[in-house]
N, C-alpha and C positions, 0 to 999 in steps of 0.2 A: 232690841233687834231693830235694825232700820226698816223702812217701809218696803224697799225692794227685796231685802233679805227675807222679810216676812212672807211675801208673796211667793217668792222662790222656794223657800223651805216647805211651805204648805203644799205647793205644787208638786215639788219633788216627792213627799211622802205620798201623796195621793196617787201619783204616777206610777211610782214603783209598785204600789199594792195593786193599783189597776192593772198594770202589765202582768203581774203574777197571776191575778184573778182571771184575766183573759186567756193566759196560757192554759190555766186550769179549765176554764170554759170551753177552749178549743178541744182539749182532750175529751171533755164531757161530750161535746157535739160529735166528735168523731166516732166515740164509743156509741153514742144514741143512734146515729145514722146507720151504723152496722148492726145495731141491736134491733130497732124497730122499723128501719127504712124511711125512705123520703116521704111516704105518704103520711105515716103516723107522725112523723116530725112536723109535717104541714099541719096535722090536726092540732097538735100541741102549740105550735105558733098561732093558730086560729084563735086560741082562747084569750090570747093576750089583749086584743082590742077591747074585750068586755072587762077583762080583770083589771086593765090599767085605768078605766073609769073609776073604779073603787079605790084603787091604790092612790090615785091622784087626790081624792077627797080626803083620805086619812093620812096622807104624808106630806104632799108638796108644800101646801100652805103652812102647816104646822111646823115643819123643819125649818123653813125660811124665816117664819115669823119668830120662832124661838132664837134662831141665830142672830136675828136683828136685835131683839131686846136683850139677849144675853150679853151681846157685845157692848151695848149701851150701859147696862148695869155694871159690868166688869169694869169698864173705864172709869166709873165713878165710885167703885168699891161697895156697891150694894148687893153683896153676896146673898143675904137673906132673900132679897127679891127674886133672885135667880133660882133658888131652889123652891121658891114658892110658885114661880112660873112653871118649872118642870113638873111639879105635883099636879098643877091645875091642868096643864096641856096633855100630860100622859093619861090622866083620867077621862079627858073629854075625848081624846084620840081612840083610846080603848073602847068606850062606849060606843062611839061611832062605828068603829069597826065590827063590833059585834052585830049592830043593826044591818050593816052592808053585808056581812057574812050570812046572815039569816036570808036576807033578800036574795043574794046572789045564789045561795045553795039551794032554795026552793024553786028558784026560776030557771035553773041552769038547763033543765030539759027544753022549756019554751024558748029561751034565748038561743040555744044551739040549733034548734030545728027552724025556727022563723027568722032569726037574725043572722046567724052564722051559715045557716043552709047546710049544716053538717051535724046530724043528730049524735054521731058517734064522739062528739067533743064534749057532750054533757057530763060524763063521769070525771074527765080531767078537770073541767071547769069547777065542779064540786069540790075536788080535792084541793085545787089552787086557792079556793076561797078560804080554806082553813088557815092560810098564812096571814090573813089580814090583821088580826089582833097583834100578832108579833111584829109585823113590819110597822104598824102604827106606833107602838112603844119604842121601837129602835129608831124610827125616824125622828121622833122628838129628842131622844138622847144624842143622835148625831148632830141635830141643830145646836144643841147645848155645847157640845165639843167643837164645833165649827166656829161658833160664836166667841169661844175662848181661844180660838187659833190653834187648837190641839188636833190636828188631822190624823194623828197616829192612832187614835181609838177607832174612829171610823174606817180608817185604812186596815187596820188589823181585823175588824169586824167583817169587811168585805172578803178577806182572805179565809176566815173561819167559815163564812157562808159558802164559799166555793168548795173549800175542802169537804165539809160535810155534805154538800150536795153530790159532788163526785162520788164520795165513798159510800153514801146511802144508796145511789143508783146501782152501783156496783154489787153492794150486798143484796139488794132487791133482785137484781137480775139473775143471781145464783141461788134464790131461795124462793120468794113468793111468785116472782114472775119468770120463772125458769123457763117455761113453755108457752107463756101467753103474754110476752112483753108488748105492750103498746104505749100510746101517749100517756097513760095513767102513771106509769113509772117515771117519767120525766116530771110530772106534776108533784108526785110524792118527793122526789129529789128536792124540788124547789121548796116545799113546806119544810122538810127537814132542815135544809140549809138555813131557812129563815129562822126556824127556832133555835138552832145552834148560835148563829150570829146574835140574835136577840139576848140570849142567855149570856154570852160573853159581854155585850155591851152593858147590861145590867149590872153584872159583876163589876165591870170596870168603873161604872159610875159609883157603885157603893163602895169600892176600894178607894177611889178618889176622896169621897167624902169623909171616910174614916180616917185614912192614913195620909192624904194628900194635901194637907193644908199648907205646909211649908213650901212644897214645889210650887203650889198655885201662886204664892207671893212672889217667889223668885222669878217667875215667868210672865209677870206683868209686863215686862218690857217687850215681850213678843206681841203684844197687841199692835195691830196696824196703826192705832192712834199714838203708840208709843207714850201712853200716859199712865202714870202710876196711881193707884187709888189713894185718896186722902185718908187721913187718920181720924177723922171726925166720926162721930157715931152714925152708924148707917140708918139714912132715912127708910122708912118703911112705906112703900107705895100702898095706897088704899086698894083693897081687893077689886072694887068696881072699876078703879082706874086702870088696874093692870089688865083687866078683862078687855076694857074698851081699847087700850093700846095695842094689845096682841091682836084683837080681831080686826081692827082698823087696818093693820098691815097685812094680815094673813088671809082675810076673806077675799080682797081684790085679787091676790096672787092665786088663790085657789080657784076663783071663778075663771081668771085668765087661763090658768093652766087646764082647768076641767074643759073649758070650752075648745082648747086646742087638742085635748085628749079626744074630745068626742069626734072632731074632724079627722084627726089621726086614725082613730078607730074605724071611722067610715072608710077611710082611704084604705086601710089594710083589710077590711072585709070585702071591699069591691074588688081588689086585685084578683083573688082567686075566682070570684064570681064572674068578672069579665074575661079571665083566661079560658073560662068554659066556651065562651063564644068564639074565641080564637082557636082553642086546641081541639074542641068538640067533645071533651071527656072530663067528667067531674074528677075523676081519680088522677088523670094526668094533670089537671089543673092544680090539684092539691100537691102532687109530687113536684111541679115546677115551683110552686109558692114555697114549699118546704126547702127546696134546694136554694132558692134565692134568700129567704130570710134566715134559714137555719145554718146554712153553709157559707154562702157568697158574702152577703152583707157582713157578717162579723169580721171577716178579713178586713174590710174597708173601715169599720169601726175601731179596729185594734190601735192604730196610731193615734186616733181621736182620744185615746186615754190621757194623753198630755193635754189636749186642748179642753177635755172635761174638766180636769184638775184645775187648769188655769182659770176657767170659767167660774168654778166654785169659789176660788180665792179672789177673783176680780171684783165680784159684786160687792162684798162689804168694803173692800179697799177703796174702790171708786166712789161708793157711796159716802164714806167718811170724808174723803178728801174733797167731794164736791160740797158737802155740807160746810167744810172749813174754808171753801173758796180757794183751794190751792190748784189753781189752774194749770200752772207749769208742771207741776207733779201728774196731773190727769193727763196732759197732753203727752208727756213722755211714756206714761204707762199704757195709753192708748196705742201710741205709735209702735212701741215694742212688742206689745201683745200681737197686734195685726201682722207685724213683720214676722214674728216667729211661727204663728199659726198658718200663715200663708206658705212659708218656707216648707213647713211640715207637709202641708197638703201637696205641694209641688214634688217633694221627695216621694211621698207616698204613691202619686199618680204614675210616676216614672217606674217605680219599682213594680206595681201591680200590672202596669202595662208590658213589662219583660217577663214577669213571673206569674201572672195571673192564671194562664192556662195550666202551668206546671204546679201551682199550688193545689188547684182543684183535683188534679189527677193524684198527685202524691199524698196529700193530706186526707182527702175524702174518697179517693178513688172515683171521682165523678168528672167526666169531661163537661158536662153542663155547668157545675158549679165553677170550674175554672173559666169557662167562657163568659159566665156572668161576672166574675171578679174582673176580668179584662174589659168587659164592656162598661161596667160602672166605675173603672178607675178614675175617670175624668172628673167625677163627682167630688173627689177628695178636698180640693181647695175650697169648693163652694160650701160643702158641709162644715168644714172646720171654721171657715170665716164667718158664716151665718151664726154659728153658735157663740162665738167670741163677741161679735158685734151686739148680739142680743143681751148677753151678759153686761156689757158696757152700758147699753142703754137702760136696762133695768137698774143699774148702779145710779144713774141720774134720777131715778124715780119715774121713769117715763113707761110705766108697765102698760099703760092703755094703748101707747103707741106701738109697743112691741107686740101686744095682742092683735091689734088690727094687721100688723105687717105678716105676722105668722099666719093668721087666718087667711089673708089674701094669697100668700104663697101656697098654703095647703089647698085653697080652693082652685088654684091653677093646676095643682097636681091631680085633684079630683077630676077636673075637666078633661085632662089628659088621659086619665085612666079610662073614663067613659067613652071618650072618642078615639083615642089612639090603640089602646091595648086590643080591641076587637079586630083591628087591622093590622098591627105590627107586633102584637105580642109584648113580651117584656120590654122590648126597646121602646115602645111607646111611653112605658112608665119612666124610663130613663129620660125622655124629652121632658116630661112633666117634672120631674126632680130638678133638671137644669133650670127650667123656666121658673119654677117656684123659688128656688133658693136665689137666683139672680135678682128677681124683684124684691124678694125680702132684703137682701143685702144692699141694694141701691136705696130702699127707703130707709133702712136703719142708718145708713151713712149720712143720708140728708138730715135726719133729726139729730144726729151727734153734731155735724157741722153747724148747725143751728145753735148748739151749746158752746161749742168750741172747736177750732180747727187743730189740725195736728200735722207733723211733717210725714211725708210718704215718698219714698224713693222708688220709682218703677224699676230702675236698673238694679238697685241693691235687693229689692223685695221680689221682683219678678224675673227679669231677664237673666241675671247672674245665677240665681239659684236653678232656674230652668236649664241653663247651659251645663252647669255642674252636674245635675241630675242626669242630663241626657248622656254626658261623657260617662259618668259612673256607671249608669245601667248598661250602656253599650260595652264597656269593658267587663263589667261583672257577667254579662250575657256570654261574652267571648270566654270567661274563665270556666263559666258552667258547661259550655259545650266542650271545651278542652278536658274537663274532668270526666264527662260522659265518654269521650274517646279513649282516654287512659284507663278507665274503669277502676276496679278495686274497691270502691266505696259505694254504699247505698245511696240512691238517688237523692233521699232525704237529706243526708249529710253534705251530699254536693250541693244541694240548694242552700243548707245553712251557710257553708263556706262562701259560696257566691254572694249571699245576701249580707254576710258580714263584711265582706270586701266592699260591696256597694255603700254600706253604712260607713265604714271607715273612710272610704275615698270622699264621699260627700261631706262628712262631718269635719274631716281634716281641712279640706279646701275652704268650706264654709267658714269655720272657725278662724282659719288665717285671714281670710278676707275681712271678717268682722273685726279682727285685732288690728289689722293694718289701717282700717278705716276709722277706728275708734280715736 
């Protein structure tokens, strides 16, 4: 399979599973918001800054390091080395997760009281800690499949996780937590979902190795390098060399991501704390935080599923092309990736500006959630572009520069949280996000241009998509109000019809323009 088709296919598979998972996630959030309320939803969201620190240590560096080495071994036909790598990393990740589980479980009370400033978060944090051994093993196997360019297993695993989470929360709500539903039920849903997802991934890996030999050979052409394995005897890399190779790549990434997670966790913990100064109430601050992070922001992240999938596939593809000095290929990939992620951002911004308030009211029954969706809609192009550019820069091996730029952007956001939220509330956080992402994008672009330039059309990438999105959103809004006047349908279905019209209008004209200019 060609280079472009490889990226496209992997992105498509991850995107489709991501969309389905987010739809299930939306249902879960709607159910949780009605079951436990905005305050308990805020408590649940509050545990993630601490949980993600442990998650980063056992997942991010391992998964990316495995993906990198697996891709290299796969291209040279060193299959035995791949499975030796999986055994090594799964063992190490599992042992590390047990250590972190013990620490997090025992210190949950102290962390909740003194760090999160919410003692009631301790039970949910202890429950969430139980998922760490499962996510550790699963992330290693996901790295293996991404390295083989087989995104179908991680995609299916994601769906299994969401289905198990939604189903378990519902069953717990009608049994164990029938009268006392709180943040713990959401934490148990997360743990059960991770267990189910891990079991599926382990079974898929076992099946692949027992019965998947011939499909593996047939699909070597799907590797981005488009290189078939040689038929000479497999070289066996010494164990010490494999360990050194793995950790030389994964440790810097883990440190980078862990540093970012610390700053991000500080950012998330400061938001409700500073909201108390603005709102004058701890309960109201948690409700506001839960509405923003548990209801409003997931809407903005929904279109980012495409960008997330593209970023996952871009890093190994750019990395290989860069090592092979295929600069024309790199320039084309960068140009098209940025072009489409900016278009997705513009499309999303206009859609949320038109339907943001309506979405909050219809989906969550919350005017506040709708107001936040409308307010934060402008962020979409910035968030999506920043993620894609960071992935490209990492593909060049510039992980240190990416770390510095991300830290600077997060530092700006924290500065705005400390200085603006006490005076402007959540709107002050929006200002910080805009400033942070803007600085990060500019610095990343500067570093990319030092490596290679790439074509960029303001007219085709910014002006024309904005004009199409504006026209489509206006017509869609007119259609929605016409359906409201005629009646006969539930408002949700009126919203779906209008939204589909907006998508069809924008995509049809945008694809027509792309085809004519090709």
